N, CA, C, O and the ligand as a Tripos MOL2 file, in Angstrom:
@<TRIPOS>MOLECULE
protein
  301   299    76     0     0
PROTEIN
NO_CHARGES

@<TRIPOS>ATOM
      1 N          33.9560  -26.0190  -17.9270 N.3       1 MET1
      2 CA         32.6520  -25.7520  -17.1250 C.3       1 MET1
      3 C          32.9940  -25.0580  -15.8410 C.2       1 MET1
      4 O          33.9060  -25.4960  -15.1410 O.2       1 MET1
      5 N          32.3290  -24.0290  -15.5080 N.am      2 SER2
      6 CA         32.5640  -23.3330  -14.1990 C.3       2 SER2
      7 C          31.4320  -23.7900  -13.1650 C.2       2 SER2
      8 O          30.2930  -24.1290  -13.4860 O.2       2 SER2
      9 N          31.8730  -23.7450  -12.0570 N.am      3 ARG3
     10 CA         30.9530  -24.0910  -10.9450 C.3       3 ARG3
     11 C          30.8020  -22.9990   -9.9700 C.2       3 ARG3
     12 O          31.7920  -22.3500   -9.6320 O.2       3 ARG3
     13 N          29.6310  -22.7490   -9.4930 N.am      4 SER4
     14 CA         29.5440  -21.7570   -8.4250 C.3       4 SER4
     15 C          28.7880  -22.4820   -7.2180 C.2       4 SER4
     16 O          27.9290  -23.3480   -7.3850 O.2       4 SER4
     17 N          29.1960  -22.0410   -6.0620 N.am      5 VAL5
     18 CA         28.6440  -22.5640   -4.8430 C.3       5 VAL5
     19 C          27.7520  -21.4140   -4.2520 C.2       5 VAL5
     20 O          28.2250  -20.3200   -3.9450 O.2       5 VAL5
     21 N          26.4310  -21.7400   -4.1180 N.am      6 MET6
     22 CA         25.5610  -20.8580   -3.4810 C.3       6 MET6
     23 C          25.0830  -21.2710   -2.1200 C.2       6 MET6
     24 O          24.4410  -22.3050   -1.9370 O.2       6 MET6
     25 N          25.4240  -20.4120   -1.1530 N.am      7 ARG7
     26 CA         25.1400  -20.8710    0.2200 C.3       7 ARG7
     27 C          23.8400  -20.1700    0.6300 C.2       7 ARG7
     28 O          23.6600  -18.9570    0.5260 O.2       7 ARG7
     29 N          22.9420  -21.0630    1.1130 N.am      8 PHE8
     30 CA         21.6620  -20.5950    1.5520 C.3       8 PHE8
     31 C          21.6400  -20.1280    2.9920 C.2       8 PHE8
     32 O          21.8940  -20.9020    3.9150 O.2       8 PHE8
     33 N          21.3400  -18.8740    3.1710 N.am      9 VAL9
     34 CA         21.2200  -18.2950    4.5350 C.3       9 VAL9
     35 C          19.8290  -17.9780    4.8630 C.2       9 VAL9
     36 O          19.2730  -17.0950    4.2100 O.2       9 VAL9
     37 N          19.1830  -18.6040    5.8170 N.am     10 PRO10
     38 CA         17.7650  -18.4470    6.0910 C.3      10 PRO10
     39 C          17.4510  -17.0290    6.7490 C.2      10 PRO10
     40 O          18.0770  -16.6150    7.7250 O.2      10 PRO10
     41 N          16.4620  -16.3500    6.1500 N.am     11 HIS11
     42 CA         16.0140  -15.0570    6.6180 C.3      11 HIS11
     43 C          14.5050  -15.1480    6.9270 C.2      11 HIS11
     44 O          13.8330  -16.0740    6.4730 O.2      11 HIS11
     45 N          13.9890  -14.2000    7.6860 N.am     12 THR12
     46 CA         12.6290  -14.0950    7.8480 C.3      12 THR12
     47 C          12.2420  -12.6570    7.5750 C.2      12 THR12
     48 O          12.9840  -11.7090    7.8320 O.2      12 THR12
     49 N          10.9940  -12.5440    7.0210 N.am     13 ILE13
     50 CA         10.4160  -11.1570    6.7260 C.3      13 ILE13
     51 C           9.1450  -10.9880    7.5720 C.2      13 ILE13
     52 O           8.3060  -11.8870    7.6300 O.2      13 ILE13
     53 N           9.0120   -9.8090    8.2370 N.am     14 ARG14
     54 CA          7.8840   -9.5320    8.9410 C.3      14 ARG14
     55 C           7.5240   -8.0120    8.9080 C.2      14 ARG14
     56 O           8.3750   -7.1490    8.6940 O.2      14 ARG14
     57 N           6.3350   -7.7710    9.1120 N.am     15 HIS15
     58 CA          5.7900   -6.3400    9.2620 C.3      15 HIS15
     59 C           6.6280   -5.5070   10.1900 C.2      15 HIS15
     60 O           6.9010   -5.9610   11.3010 O.2      15 HIS15
     61 N           7.0440   -4.3570    9.8290 N.am     16 GLU16
     62 CA          7.8640   -3.4120   10.7570 C.3      16 GLU16
     63 C           6.8950   -2.4050   11.3130 C.2      16 GLU16
     64 O           6.3950   -1.5190   10.6200 O.2      16 GLU16
     65 N           6.6360   -2.5890   12.6650 N.am     17 PRO17
     66 CA          5.5950   -1.7450   13.2630 C.3      17 PRO17
     67 C           6.0690   -0.2550   13.5050 C.2      17 PRO17
     68 O           5.2640    0.6430   13.7540 O.2      17 PRO17
     69 N           7.3560   -0.0680   13.4200 N.am     18 GLU18
     70 CA          7.9210    1.2780   13.6570 C.3      18 GLU18
     71 C           7.7730    2.2460   12.4420 C.2      18 GLU18
     72 O           7.9120    3.4660   12.5260 O.2      18 GLU18
     73 N           7.4920    1.6010   11.3760 N.am     19 ALA19
     74 CA          7.4140    2.3100   10.0310 C.3      19 ALA19
     75 C           5.9660    2.6360    9.6800 C.2      19 ALA19
     76 O           5.0390    2.0100   10.1920 O.2      19 ALA19
     77 N           5.7790    3.6230    8.8020 N.am     20 ALA20
     78 CA          4.4510    4.0740    8.5430 C.3      20 ALA20
     79 C           3.6370    3.1630    7.7460 C.2      20 ALA20
     80 O           4.1870    2.5580    6.8260 O.2      20 ALA20
     81 N           2.2830    2.9720    8.0040 N.am     21 VAL21
     82 CA          1.3460    2.3560    7.1170 C.3      21 VAL21
     83 C           0.6220    3.4880    6.3180 C.2      21 VAL21
     84 O           0.3290    4.5250    6.9120 O.2      21 VAL21
     85 N           0.3490    3.3430    5.1100 N.am     22 THR22
     86 CA         -0.3060    4.4030    4.3720 C.3      22 THR22
     87 C          -1.5730    3.8430    3.6980 C.2      22 THR22
     88 O          -1.7240    2.6430    3.4690 O.2      22 THR22
     89 N          -2.4600    4.7840    3.4030 N.am     23 PHE23
     90 CA         -3.7810    4.3170    2.9330 C.3      23 PHE23
     91 C          -4.0750    5.3040    1.6740 C.2      23 PHE23
     92 O          -3.9940    6.5200    1.8480 O.2      23 PHE23
     93 N          -4.3980    4.8010    0.4830 N.am     24 GLU24
     94 CA         -4.8100    5.5550   -0.6250 C.3      24 GLU24
     95 C          -5.9500    4.9800   -1.3760 C.2      24 GLU24
     96 O          -6.0760    3.7660   -1.5330 O.2      24 GLU24
     97 N          -6.8040    5.8870   -1.8530 N.am     25 ALA25
     98 CA         -7.9290    5.4530   -2.6970 C.3      25 ALA25
     99 C          -7.9060    6.0790   -4.1040 C.2      25 ALA25
    100 O          -7.5490    7.2400   -4.3030 O.2      25 ALA25
    101 N          -8.2860    5.2820   -5.0070 N.am     26 PHE26
    102 CA         -8.2700    5.7300   -6.4180 C.3      26 PHE26
    103 C          -9.5990    5.6030   -7.0080 C.2      26 PHE26
    104 O         -10.1680    4.5110   -7.0080 O.2      26 PHE26
    105 N         -10.1510    6.6830   -7.5290 N.am     27 CYS27
    106 CA        -11.4740    6.5310   -8.2310 C.3      27 CYS27
    107 C         -11.3110    5.6870   -9.5020 C.2      27 CYS27
    108 O         -10.3930    5.9210  -10.2880 O.2      27 CYS27
    109 N         -12.2260    4.6800   -9.7080 N.am     28 THR28
    110 CA        -12.2380    3.8730  -10.8800 C.3      28 THR28
    111 C         -13.1730    4.3050  -12.0270 C.2      28 THR28
    112 O         -13.2610    3.6240  -13.0490 O.2      28 THR28
    113 N         -13.8360    5.3900  -11.8580 N.am     29 ALA29
    114 CA        -14.6970    5.9030  -13.0140 C.3      29 ALA29
    115 C         -13.9180    6.1940  -14.1970 C.2      29 ALA29
    116 O         -12.8370    6.7760  -14.0960 O.2      29 ALA29
    117 N         -14.4210    5.8070  -15.3810 N.am     30 PRO30
    118 CA        -13.7480    5.9240  -16.6110 C.3      30 PRO30
    119 C         -13.4340    7.4940  -16.8040 C.2      30 PRO30
    120 O         -14.3100    8.3550  -16.7170 O.2      30 PRO30
    121 N         -12.2170    7.7340  -17.0480 N.am     31 GLY31
    122 CA        -11.7900    9.1420  -17.3670 C.3      31 GLY31
    123 C         -11.4270    9.9500  -16.1290 C.2      31 GLY31
    124 O         -10.9040   11.0580  -16.2480 O.2      31 GLY31
    125 N         -11.6860    9.4340  -14.9880 N.am     32 CYS32
    126 CA        -11.4880   10.1500  -13.7210 C.3      32 CYS32
    127 C         -10.1670    9.6380  -13.1440 C.2      32 CYS32
    128 O         -10.0480    8.4510  -12.8390 O.2      32 CYS32
    129 N          -9.2010   10.4950  -12.9950 N.am     33 ASP33
    130 CA         -7.8590   10.0330  -12.4400 C.3      33 ASP33
    131 C          -7.6850   10.5390  -10.9790 C.2      33 ASP33
    132 O          -6.5650   10.5040  -10.4690 O.2      33 ASP33
    133 N          -8.6210   10.9480  -10.3800 N.am     34 GLU34
    134 CA         -8.5320   11.5150   -9.0330 C.3      34 GLU34
    135 C          -8.1800   10.4390   -7.9720 C.2      34 GLU34
    136 O          -8.6420    9.3000   -8.0270 O.2      34 GLU34
    137 N          -7.3180   10.8770   -6.9840 N.am     35 THR35
    138 CA         -7.0090    9.8990   -5.8900 C.3      35 THR35
    139 C          -6.8960   10.7700   -4.6540 C.2      35 THR35
    140 O          -6.7270   11.9890   -4.6640 O.2      35 THR35
    141 N          -7.0170    9.9400   -3.5200 N.am     36 SER36
    142 CA         -6.9260   10.6670   -2.2210 C.3      36 SER36
    143 C          -5.5110   11.1320   -1.8990 C.2      36 SER36
    144 O          -5.3110   11.9640   -1.0140 O.2      36 SER36
    145 N          -4.6090   10.6370   -2.5640 N.am     37 GLY37
    146 CA         -3.2090   10.8050   -2.2340 C.3      37 GLY37
    147 C          -2.8570    9.9220   -1.0690 C.2      37 GLY37
    148 O          -3.7680    9.3560   -0.4650 O.2      37 GLY37
    149 N          -1.6490    9.7680   -0.7220 N.am     38 SER38
    150 CA         -1.1490    8.9030    0.2370 C.3      38 SER38
    151 C          -1.5250    9.4290    1.6630 C.2      38 SER38
    152 O          -1.1240   10.5470    1.9850 O.2      38 SER38
    153 N          -2.2470    8.7110    2.5040 N.am     39 GLN39
    154 CA         -2.6570    9.2950    3.7690 C.3      39 GLN39
    155 C          -2.1720    8.4460    4.8910 C.2      39 GLN39
    156 O          -2.0270    7.2400    4.6900 O.2      39 GLN39
    157 N          -1.9090    8.9630    6.0500 N.am     40 GLU40
    158 CA         -1.4030    8.2010    7.2270 C.3      40 GLU40
    159 C          -2.6140    7.6140    7.9700 C.2      40 GLU40
    160 O          -2.4520    6.6590    8.7290 O.2      40 GLU40
    161 N          -3.7290    8.1190    7.7860 N.am     41 ALA41
    162 CA         -4.9360    7.6240    8.5130 C.3      41 ALA41
    163 C          -6.0120    7.0940    7.4970 C.2      41 ALA41
    164 O          -6.2970    7.7350    6.4860 O.2      41 ALA41
    165 N          -6.5640    5.9580    7.7980 N.am     42 GLN42
    166 CA         -7.4960    5.3830    6.8960 C.3      42 GLN42
    167 C          -8.6830    6.1650    6.7800 C.2      42 GLN42
    168 O          -9.2690    6.2680    5.7020 O.2      42 GLN42
    169 N          -9.1210    6.7960    7.9590 N.am     43 ASP43
    170 CA        -10.3280    7.7990    7.9240 C.3      43 ASP43
    171 C         -10.1850    8.8220    6.9110 C.2      43 ASP43
    172 O         -11.1520    9.0800    6.1940 O.2      43 ASP43
    173 N          -8.9530    9.5090    6.7550 N.am     44 THR44
    174 CA         -8.7350   10.5300    5.8340 C.3      44 THR44
    175 C          -8.9740   10.0030    4.3900 C.2      44 THR44
    176 O          -9.6290   10.6990    3.6140 O.2      44 THR44
    177 N          -8.4940    8.8580    4.0160 N.am     45 ALA45
    178 CA         -8.7240    8.3910    2.6980 C.3      45 ALA45
    179 C         -10.2100    8.0680    2.5020 C.2      45 ALA45
    180 O         -10.7400    8.3730    1.4340 O.2      45 ALA45
    181 N         -10.8780    7.4970    3.4270 N.am     46 GLN46
    182 CA        -12.2100    7.1750    3.3850 C.3      46 GLN46
    183 C         -13.1050    8.4500    3.2550 C.2      46 GLN46
    184 O         -14.0610    8.4620    2.4810 O.2      46 GLN46
    185 N         -12.7910    9.4560    3.9830 N.am     47 ASP47
    186 CA        -13.4600   10.6530    3.9490 C.3      47 ASP47
    187 C         -13.4250   11.3360    2.6170 C.2      47 ASP47
    188 O         -14.3620   12.0010    2.1760 O.2      47 ASP47
    189 N         -12.2290   11.1220    1.9720 N.am     48 TRP48
    190 CA        -12.0370   11.7770    0.6050 C.3      48 TRP48
    191 C         -12.9200   11.0310   -0.3430 C.2      48 TRP48
    192 O         -13.4730   11.6740   -1.2360 O.2      48 TRP48
    193 N         -13.1190    9.6880   -0.2390 N.am     49 CYS49
    194 CA        -14.0740    8.8950   -1.0580 C.3      49 CYS49
    195 C         -15.4710    9.4420   -0.9280 C.2      49 CYS49
    196 O         -16.1430    9.6740   -1.9330 O.2      49 CYS49
    197 N         -15.9080    9.6480    0.2590 N.am     50 LEU50
    198 CA        -17.2550   10.1380    0.5030 C.3      50 LEU50
    199 C         -17.5010   11.4920   -0.0850 C.2      50 LEU50
    200 O         -18.5480   11.7420   -0.6820 O.2      50 LEU50
    201 N         -16.5450   12.3640    0.0790 N.am     51 ARG51
    202 CA        -16.6310   13.7420   -0.5460 C.3      51 ARG51
    203 C         -16.6530   13.6160   -2.0250 C.2      51 ARG51
    204 O         -17.4580   14.2600   -2.6970 O.2      51 ARG51
    205 N         -15.7130   12.7310   -2.5920 N.am     52 HIS52
    206 CA        -15.7040   12.5620   -4.0720 C.3      52 HIS52
    207 C         -17.0200   12.0980   -4.6670 C.2      52 HIS52
    208 O         -17.4760   12.5950   -5.6960 O.2      52 HIS52
    209 N         -17.5970   11.1550   -4.0050 N.am     53 THR53
    210 CA        -18.8620   10.5420   -4.4580 C.3      53 THR53
    211 C         -19.8910   11.6720   -4.3380 C.2      53 THR53
    212 O         -20.6780   11.8350   -5.2700 O.2      53 THR53
    213 N         -19.9400   12.4490   -3.2810 N.am     54 GLY54
    214 CA        -20.9380   13.4700   -3.1010 C.3      54 GLY54
    215 C         -20.8360   14.5540   -4.2800 C.2      54 GLY54
    216 O         -21.8230   15.0680   -4.8070 O.2      54 GLY54
    217 N         -19.5160   14.8250   -4.6140 N.am     55 ARG55
    218 CA        -19.3000   15.9060   -5.7300 C.3      55 ARG55
    219 C         -19.5840   15.4260   -7.1130 C.2      55 ARG55
    220 O         -20.0980   16.1470   -7.9690 O.2      55 ARG55
    221 N         -19.1980   14.0680   -7.3230 N.am     56 THR56
    222 CA        -19.2380   13.5930   -8.7490 C.3      56 THR56
    223 C         -20.2070   12.4860   -9.0440 C.2      56 THR56
    224 O         -20.5810   12.2800  -10.1980 O.2      56 THR56
    225 N         -20.6450   11.7270   -7.9660 N.am     57 GLY57
    226 CA        -21.4310   10.5730   -8.2530 C.3      57 GLY57
    227 C         -20.6320    9.3520   -8.4730 C.2      57 GLY57
    228 O         -21.2240    8.2730   -8.5130 O.2      57 GLY57
    229 N         -19.2840    9.4050   -8.6280 N.am     58 HIS58
    230 CA        -18.4490    8.2560   -8.8400 C.3      58 HIS58
    231 C         -18.5540    7.5080   -7.3990 C.2      58 HIS58
    232 O         -18.5120    8.0740   -6.3070 O.2      58 HIS58
    233 N         -18.6940    6.1760   -7.6220 N.am     59 ASP59
    234 CA        -19.0140    5.4540   -6.3160 C.3      59 ASP59
    235 C         -18.1320    4.2150   -6.1180 C.2      59 ASP59
    236 O         -18.3130    3.5200   -5.1180 O.2      59 ASP59
    237 N         -17.1580    3.8940   -7.0420 N.am     60 LEU60
    238 CA        -16.3180    2.7300   -6.8310 C.3      60 LEU60
    239 C         -14.7720    3.2280   -6.7690 C.2      60 LEU60
    240 O         -14.2660    4.0420   -7.5410 O.2      60 LEU60
    241 N         -14.1680    2.6070   -5.7510 N.am     61 PHE61
    242 CA        -12.7390    3.0730   -5.4850 C.3      61 PHE61
    243 C         -11.8130    1.8760   -5.2930 C.2      61 PHE61
    244 O         -12.1430    0.8760   -4.6560 O.2      61 PHE61
    245 N         -10.6930    2.0370   -5.8560 N.am     62 ARG62
    246 CA         -9.6310    0.9570   -5.5630 C.3      62 ARG62
    247 C          -8.8860    1.4720   -4.4020 C.2      62 ARG62
    248 O          -8.4880    2.6370   -4.3840 O.2      62 ARG62
    249 N          -8.6700    0.6140   -3.3860 N.am     63 ARG63
    250 CA         -7.9360    1.1260   -2.1550 C.3      63 ARG63
    251 C          -6.6520    0.3710   -2.0560 C.2      63 ARG63
    252 O          -6.6480   -0.8340   -2.3100 O.2      63 ARG63
    253 N          -5.5870    0.9830   -1.7100 N.am     64 VAL64
    254 CA         -4.2700    0.4450   -1.5070 C.3      64 VAL64
    255 C          -3.7620    0.7800   -0.1220 C.2      64 VAL64
    256 O          -3.7520    1.9480    0.2660 O.2      64 VAL64
    257 N          -3.3660   -0.1640    0.5850 N.am     65 VAL65
    258 CA         -2.6950   -0.0430    1.8140 C.3      65 VAL65
    259 C          -1.3590   -0.5640    1.7140 C.2      65 VAL65
    260 O          -1.1440   -1.6510    1.1770 O.2      65 VAL65
    261 N          -0.3700    0.2170    2.2460 N.am     66 THR66
    262 CA          1.0480   -0.2210    2.2380 C.3      66 THR66
    263 C           1.5430   -0.2470    3.6340 C.2      66 THR66
    264 O           1.0730    0.4700    4.5180 O.2      66 THR66
    265 N           2.5340   -1.1190    3.8110 N.am     67 ASP67
    266 CA          3.2830   -1.1980    5.0800 C.3      67 ASP67
    267 C           4.7000   -1.3880    4.7710 C.2      67 ASP67
    268 O           5.0640   -1.4480    3.5960 O.2      67 ASP67
    269 N           5.5410   -1.4900    5.7620 N.am     68 HIS68
    270 CA          6.9100   -1.8420    5.5320 C.3      68 HIS68
    271 C           7.1800   -3.1190    6.1620 C.2      68 HIS68
    272 O           6.5830   -3.4780    7.1770 O.2      68 HIS68
    273 N           8.1460   -3.8730    5.5290 N.am     69 ALA69
    274 CA          8.5010   -5.2050    6.0540 C.3      69 ALA69
    275 C          10.0020   -5.0800    6.2020 C.2      69 ALA69
    276 O          10.6520   -4.3740    5.4310 O.2      69 ALA69
    277 N          10.5460   -5.7540    7.1800 N.am     70 ARG70
    278 CA         11.9040   -5.8910    7.5840 C.3      70 ARG70
    279 C          12.3510   -7.3330    7.4430 C.2      70 ARG70
    280 O          11.6790   -8.2430    7.9280 O.2      70 ARG70
    281 N          13.4840   -7.5500    6.7790 N.am     71 VAL71
    282 CA         13.9900   -8.8270    6.6200 C.3      71 VAL71
    283 C          15.2560   -8.9840    7.6260 C.2      71 VAL71
    284 O          16.1700   -8.1590    7.6350 O.2      71 VAL71
    285 N          15.2250  -10.0000    8.3790 N.am     72 THR72
    286 CA         16.3310  -10.2790    9.3420 C.3      72 THR72
    287 C          16.8440  -11.6410    9.0690 C.2      72 THR72
    288 O          16.1560  -12.5600    8.6250 O.2      72 THR72
    289 N          18.1430  -11.7090    9.3760 N.am     73 ARG73
    290 CA         18.8620  -12.9940    9.2320 C.3      73 ARG73
    291 C          18.5140  -13.8470   10.4780 C.2      73 ARG73
    292 O          18.5910  -13.4180   11.6290 O.2      73 ARG73
    293 N          18.1200  -15.1080   10.1340 N.am     74 ASP74
    294 CA         17.7420  -15.9490   11.3110 C.3      74 ASP74
    295 C          19.1260  -16.4280   11.9900 C.2      74 ASP74
    296 O          20.1400  -16.7290   11.3600 O.2      74 ASP74
    297 N          18.9810  -16.4440   13.3600 N.am     75 GLU75
    298 CA         20.0810  -16.7620   14.2470 C.3      75 GLU75
    299 C          20.3580  -18.2800   14.1070 C.2      75 GLU75
    300 O          21.2560  -18.8070   14.7630 O.2      75 GLU75
    301 ZN        -13.9500   10.1180   -9.8100 Zn       76 ZN76
@<TRIPOS>BOND
     1     1     2 1
     2     2     3 1
     3     3     4 2
     4     3     5 am
     5     5     6 1
     6     6     7 1
     7     7     8 2
     8     7     9 am
     9     9    10 1
    10    10    11 1
    11    11    12 2
    12    11    13 am
    13    13    14 1
    14    14    15 1
    15    15    16 2
    16    15    17 am
    17    17    18 1
    18    18    19 1
    19    19    20 2
    20    19    21 am
    21    21    22 1
    22    22    23 1
    23    23    24 2
    24    23    25 am
    25    25    26 1
    26    26    27 1
    27    27    28 2
    28    27    29 am
    29    29    30 1
    30    30    31 1
    31    31    32 2
    32    31    33 am
    33    33    34 1
    34    34    35 1
    35    35    36 2
    36    35    37 am
    37    37    38 1
    38    38    39 1
    39    39    40 2
    40    39    41 am
    41    41    42 1
    42    42    43 1
    43    43    44 2
    44    43    45 am
    45    45    46 1
    46    46    47 1
    47    47    48 2
    48    47    49 am
    49    49    50 1
    50    50    51 1
    51    51    52 2
    52    51    53 am
    53    53    54 1
    54    54    55 1
    55    55    56 2
    56    55    57 am
    57    57    58 1
    58    58    59 1
    59    59    60 2
    60    59    61 am
    61    61    62 1
    62    62    63 1
    63    63    64 2
    64    63    65 am
    65    65    66 1
    66    66    67 1
    67    67    68 2
    68    67    69 am
    69    69    70 1
    70    70    71 1
    71    71    72 2
    72    71    73 am
    73    73    74 1
    74    74    75 1
    75    75    76 2
    76    75    77 am
    77    77    78 1
    78    78    79 1
    79    79    80 2
    80    79    81 am
    81    81    82 1
    82    82    83 1
    83    83    84 2
    84    83    85 am
    85    85    86 1
    86    86    87 1
    87    87    88 2
    88    87    89 am
    89    89    90 1
    90    90    91 1
    91    91    92 2
    92    91    93 am
    93    93    94 1
    94    94    95 1
    95    95    96 2
    96    95    97 am
    97    97    98 1
    98    98    99 1
    99    99   100 2
   100    99   101 am
   101   101   102 1
   102   102   103 1
   103   103   104 2
   104   103   105 am
   105   105   106 1
   106   106   107 1
   107   107   108 2
   108   107   109 am
   109   109   110 1
   110   110   111 1
   111   111   112 2
   112   111   113 am
   113   113   114 1
   114   114   115 1
   115   115   116 2
   116   115   117 am
   117   117   118 1
   118   118   119 1
   119   119   120 2
   120   119   121 am
   121   121   122 1
   122   122   123 1
   123   123   124 2
   124   123   125 am
   125   125   126 1
   126   126   127 1
   127   127   128 2
   128   127   129 am
   129   129   130 1
   130   130   131 1
   131   131   132 2
   132   131   133 am
   133   133   134 1
   134   134   135 1
   135   135   136 2
   136   135   137 am
   137   137   138 1
   138   138   139 1
   139   139   140 2
   140   139   141 am
   141   141   142 1
   142   142   143 1
   143   143   144 2
   144   143   145 am
   145   145   146 1
   146   146   147 1
   147   147   148 2
   148   147   149 am
   149   149   150 1
   150   150   151 1
   151   151   152 2
   152   151   153 am
   153   153   154 1
   154   154   155 1
   155   155   156 2
   156   155   157 am
   157   157   158 1
   158   158   159 1
   159   159   160 2
   160   159   161 am
   161   161   162 1
   162   162   163 1
   163   163   164 2
   164   163   165 am
   165   165   166 1
   166   166   167 1
   167   167   168 2
   168   167   169 am
   169   169   170 1
   170   170   171 1
   171   171   172 2
   172   171   173 am
   173   173   174 1
   174   174   175 1
   175   175   176 2
   176   175   177 am
   177   177   178 1
   178   178   179 1
   179   179   180 2
   180   179   181 am
   181   181   182 1
   182   182   183 1
   183   183   184 2
   184   183   185 am
   185   185   186 1
   186   186   187 1
   187   187   188 2
   188   187   189 am
   189   189   190 1
   190   190   191 1
   191   191   192 2
   192   191   193 am
   193   193   194 1
   194   194   195 1
   195   195   196 2
   196   195   197 am
   197   197   198 1
   198   198   199 1
   199   199   200 2
   200   199   201 am
   201   201   202 1
   202   202   203 1
   203   203   204 2
   204   203   205 am
   205   205   206 1
   206   206   207 1
   207   207   208 2
   208   207   209 am
   209   209   210 1
   210   210   211 1
   211   211   212 2
   212   211   213 am
   213   213   214 1
   214   214   215 1
   215   215   216 2
   216   215   217 am
   217   217   218 1
   218   218   219 1
   219   219   220 2
   220   219   221 am
   221   221   222 1
   222   222   223 1
   223   223   224 2
   224   223   225 am
   225   225   226 1
   226   226   227 1
   227   227   228 2
   228   227   229 am
   229   229   230 1
   230   230   231 1
   231   231   232 2
   232   231   233 am
   233   233   234 1
   234   234   235 1
   235   235   236 2
   236   235   237 am
   237   237   238 1
   238   238   239 1
   239   239   240 2
   240   239   241 am
   241   241   242 1
   242   242   243 1
   243   243   244 2
   244   243   245 am
   245   245   246 1
   246   246   247 1
   247   247   248 2
   248   247   249 am
   249   249   250 1
   250   250   251 1
   251   251   252 2
   252   251   253 am
   253   253   254 1
   254   254   255 1
   255   255   256 2
   256   255   257 am
   257   257   258 1
   258   258   259 1
   259   259   260 2
   260   259   261 am
   261   261   262 1
   262   262   263 1
   263   263   264 2
   264   263   265 am
   265   265   266 1
   266   266   267 1
   267   267   268 2
   268   267   269 am
   269   269   270 1
   270   270   271 1
   271   271   272 2
   272   271   273 am
   273   273   274 1
   274   274   275 1
   275   275   276 2
   276   275   277 am
   277   277   278 1
   278   278   279 1
   279   279   280 2
   280   279   281 am
   281   281   282 1
   282   282   283 1
   283   283   284 2
   284   283   285 am
   285   285   286 1
   286   286   287 1
   287   287   288 2
   288   287   289 am
   289   289   290 1
   290   290   291 1
   291   291   292 2
   292   291   293 am
   293   293   294 1
   294   294   295 1
   295   295   296 2
   296   295   297 am
   297   297   298 1
   298   298   299 1
   299   299   300 2
@<TRIPOS>SUBSTRUCTURE
     1 MET1         2 RESIDUE 1 A MET
     2 SER2         6 RESIDUE 1 A SER
     3 ARG3        10 RESIDUE 1 A ARG
     4 SER4        14 RESIDUE 1 A SER
     5 VAL5        18 RESIDUE 1 A VAL
     6 MET6        22 RESIDUE 1 A MET
     7 ARG7        26 RESIDUE 1 A ARG
     8 PHE8        30 RESIDUE 1 A PHE
     9 VAL9        34 RESIDUE 1 A VAL
    10 PRO10       38 RESIDUE 1 A PRO
    11 HIS11       42 RESIDUE 1 A HIS
    12 THR12       46 RESIDUE 1 A THR
    13 ILE13       50 RESIDUE 1 A ILE
    14 ARG14       54 RESIDUE 1 A ARG
    15 HIS15       58 RESIDUE 1 A HIS
    16 GLU16       62 RESIDUE 1 A GLU
    17 PRO17       66 RESIDUE 1 A PRO
    18 GLU18       70 RESIDUE 1 A GLU
    19 ALA19       74 RESIDUE 1 A ALA
    20 ALA20       78 RESIDUE 1 A ALA
    21 VAL21       82 RESIDUE 1 A VAL
    22 THR22       86 RESIDUE 1 A THR
    23 PHE23       90 RESIDUE 1 A PHE
    24 GLU24       94 RESIDUE 1 A GLU
    25 ALA25       98 RESIDUE 1 A ALA
    26 PHE26      102 RESIDUE 1 A PHE
    27 CYS27      106 RESIDUE 1 A CYS
    28 THR28      110 RESIDUE 1 A THR
    29 ALA29      114 RESIDUE 1 A ALA
    30 PRO30      118 RESIDUE 1 A PRO
    31 GLY31      122 RESIDUE 1 A GLY
    32 CYS32      126 RESIDUE 1 A CYS
    33 ASP33      130 RESIDUE 1 A ASP
    34 GLU34      134 RESIDUE 1 A GLU
    35 THR35      138 RESIDUE 1 A THR
    36 SER36      142 RESIDUE 1 A SER
    37 GLY37      146 RESIDUE 1 A GLY
    38 SER38      150 RESIDUE 1 A SER
    39 GLN39      154 RESIDUE 1 A GLN
    40 GLU40      158 RESIDUE 1 A GLU
    41 ALA41      162 RESIDUE 1 A ALA
    42 GLN42      166 RESIDUE 1 A GLN
    43 ASP43      170 RESIDUE 1 A ASP
    44 THR44      174 RESIDUE 1 A THR
    45 ALA45      178 RESIDUE 1 A ALA
    46 GLN46      182 RESIDUE 1 A GLN
    47 ASP47      186 RESIDUE 1 A ASP
    48 TRP48      190 RESIDUE 1 A TRP
    49 CYS49      194 RESIDUE 1 A CYS
    50 LEU50      198 RESIDUE 1 A LEU
    51 ARG51      202 RESIDUE 1 A ARG
    52 HIS52      206 RESIDUE 1 A HIS
    53 THR53      210 RESIDUE 1 A THR
    54 GLY54      214 RESIDUE 1 A GLY
    55 ARG55      218 RESIDUE 1 A ARG
    56 THR56      222 RESIDUE 1 A THR
    57 GLY57      226 RESIDUE 1 A GLY
    58 HIS58      230 RESIDUE 1 A HIS
    59 ASP59      234 RESIDUE 1 A ASP
    60 LEU60      238 RESIDUE 1 A LEU
    61 PHE61      242 RESIDUE 1 A PHE
    62 ARG62      246 RESIDUE 1 A ARG
    63 ARG63      250 RESIDUE 1 A ARG
    64 VAL64      254 RESIDUE 1 A VAL
    65 VAL65      258 RESIDUE 1 A VAL
    66 THR66      262 RESIDUE 1 A THR
    67 ASP67      266 RESIDUE 1 A ASP
    68 HIS68      270 RESIDUE 1 A HIS
    69 ALA69      274 RESIDUE 1 A ALA
    70 ARG70      278 RESIDUE 1 A ARG
    71 VAL71      282 RESIDUE 1 A VAL
    72 THR72      286 RESIDUE 1 A THR
    73 ARG73      290 RESIDUE 1 A ARG
    74 ASP74      294 RESIDUE 1 A ASP
    75 GLU75      298 RESIDUE 1 A GLU
    76 ZN76       301 GROUP 0 **** ****
């Protein structure tokens, strides 16, 4: 029988404010694969939704916001 020793080192994860946050909207209408693309400003993604609804009548969007997180070793 072999034995392994696993040492637990505590870490903390938190939002990294220096890295980009992105916003993207996906149209959920059946058969429509259009998206806003990844945007750095929330307004840009929302404006895309408004224009898409005006052009197509599609009115429901899945929205995705991404951020970056950094893990640091606790002192
Ligand atoms: Zn659509």
